[in-house]
N, C-alpha and C positions, 0 to 999 in steps of 0.2 A: 684545566677545560675539561667540563664534567656533560652528560647528555644522558638522560633519562635514557634506561634501554627500552624503554617499549618504542622511541623518537628513532627508527627505524629507517632506513632510506628506503632497502627492498632486503627480501630472504631468498633462499632460493631452495625449497626441497628441508625446509626444516620443520616445516608444520608450529613456530611455534604462534602460541598464544596469550592474551595480557591474563592477569590475573592475580591471585594474593596467594602471596604463604610466607610463613613465619613469621603472621602480624602485620605485611608489607602489599596494600594495595598497589597496584597499576607496575607491577613486574613483568619480566621478559620470563617466559615458563616456556624451558624450550627441551621438553621433554622426549622428544626422537632417537635423538643422540647421533644424524646424522643434519647433512645439509649446511646450508652460511645467512651469518644475514649482514652484511653491511650498513654502514654510520658515515656518514659525513660530518666532518668536521672542518671548522674556517679556522686557520694556524693563524696569527696573527704577526707571528717573525720564524724566521729558521732558526729553527732550534732540536736537540733532540729530547723526547720525552720518556718517558714511560709509559706502558698502556696498563690500566689499573681497570679490575672490576669490581665492584660490591657484588658479591655473591653466597648461595647458598647452594650445595650439592644436594639433590634431591633424594640419589639412589642410597641404598643400605649398604652399597658394596665398602669395600676397603678397597679401592684406586684412587687417585686423581684423576683430575679431569686434562683428557691431551688433547692439543685444539693448536689451530693453525694460525698464524695472522697474517694477510695480503694487506697490501697501502698500496692503492690505486690497480688494483686487477692482477698485483704482482709478487710474491716473496722478495722480503729486500734482500737476502742471507737466507742458507740453507736453513741453519736452526728454526726459522721463523715458523716453518712446517710443524717442528712437531714441538711446541710449549707446554707450559703445564701450572695449571691453578693447584694445588694441593688440596684435598682433605684436612679441615679441620676435626679435631678431639676433645675427648670432654668425659671426665670420671662418670663412669650408671651411676657410680654411691658412693659414700664414703668411703673410707676408710674400712677394709675389712679386718678379722679378729682370727686365728685360729683356735683350739680349745685347748691353748693354755695361754691367752692373750698377747700371743705377737700381733701387731700389725703387719700386714700387708697392701701394696697397692690394690685401687681398685679395678675392675675392668670399664675398659674405654669404648663407647660407644661415638658413631659421627655425630657433629656438632652440627644442631638444628638450627640455624641463622645463617643471619650475614657476617660475614668480613671485606675486608678489602685489602686487594692484594695486587701484584704486579705480575706480568707474563714471565715466568722463568724456562730456563734452556730445560725441557726435560731430560736431558740426557746426565745431569746433574754438572757440565762438565764448565759449569760458573756458579754461584751462591749468588750472583748479585741478579737482578732484573735484567731482563734484555730491553736494549736502548735501542729507540725506532730515529732514524730524523728524519725532519719533515719540512719543507721550502716554504714558507709562506704562501695564501693562497686555499684553497678549497682543494682537499683528498680525501680519498674515502678509506674507511677502515672496514676492511673482511674478518667476522671472527666463522672458520671453520671446524665445526667438532667433528673431532677423530674417530667416531664410531665409539663414543670413551662413556661418559655420564652424563646422565641429566641434569639440567643446571635452572638454578632463576637468577635471573639479574637483574640486581636495580639499580646501576648503572655500569654506567662505560667510562672512565676517562685519560687523558694525556695528562700527567703531570712530571712538574720538570726534577727526573734524577735527581735521589741524596747521592750527594757527593763527601765520603768519609775520611778523602784525604786531598790535603789541599795543593794546591799545581807548585812546581819548580819556581816558577814566580812572586808566588806567594809566602813561601817559604825562606826566601834569600831574601823576601824584603824586612820579612821578620827579621832574620838575621841581623843584618847592617842596622835595623831599627836596634836591636837588643844590644850591637854593638862588638858583635862578636866578630874575629880577626880569621884569616884564610890561612890555611895551617901547612905549611913553607918547611915539613922536614920528611925526610926518606923516608921512604915506604919499608917497613919490615916485611924480608919473605922469610916465609917457616916452608922448610923443604924436607918432607916424610918420607 
């Protein structure tokens, strides 16, 4: 479920405006580093979603974007008040060489363009994007800029999380289909 970022329902103290950035027209420019922007989503069925953004950071600092997300006016869990979208980096030049011809890595500069990333826990406790449960119906998603960075947003999306691991039921069914037998041996105990 994707919504163009300029189609927000309301804003509060954010000073957002519609403009052009990084070669795209009609993007949301949020330069004030504070306030909030609210979007309304119609959820077709109860499910868990990642909240993704197609965005580009405007400041040339080295910080990531720290922000919070409220669902229907409330933080659904504590970590939702401290989320992160990473700053992306690119090479400033080709490889550099020293006086004797040895190559070494080029300097890194902030990427000036759009990337699509899901919201992550800013504490780094999880390497996976945060997951938000929605019931069927209409819901609001409010993004709060935690006095962090200026940002250009092209789209806000609710995306089904990518599952990297099969469920137990799926693995069990696959094992049965492959003809694997249950182990009937006594456990080996190693004492140290």
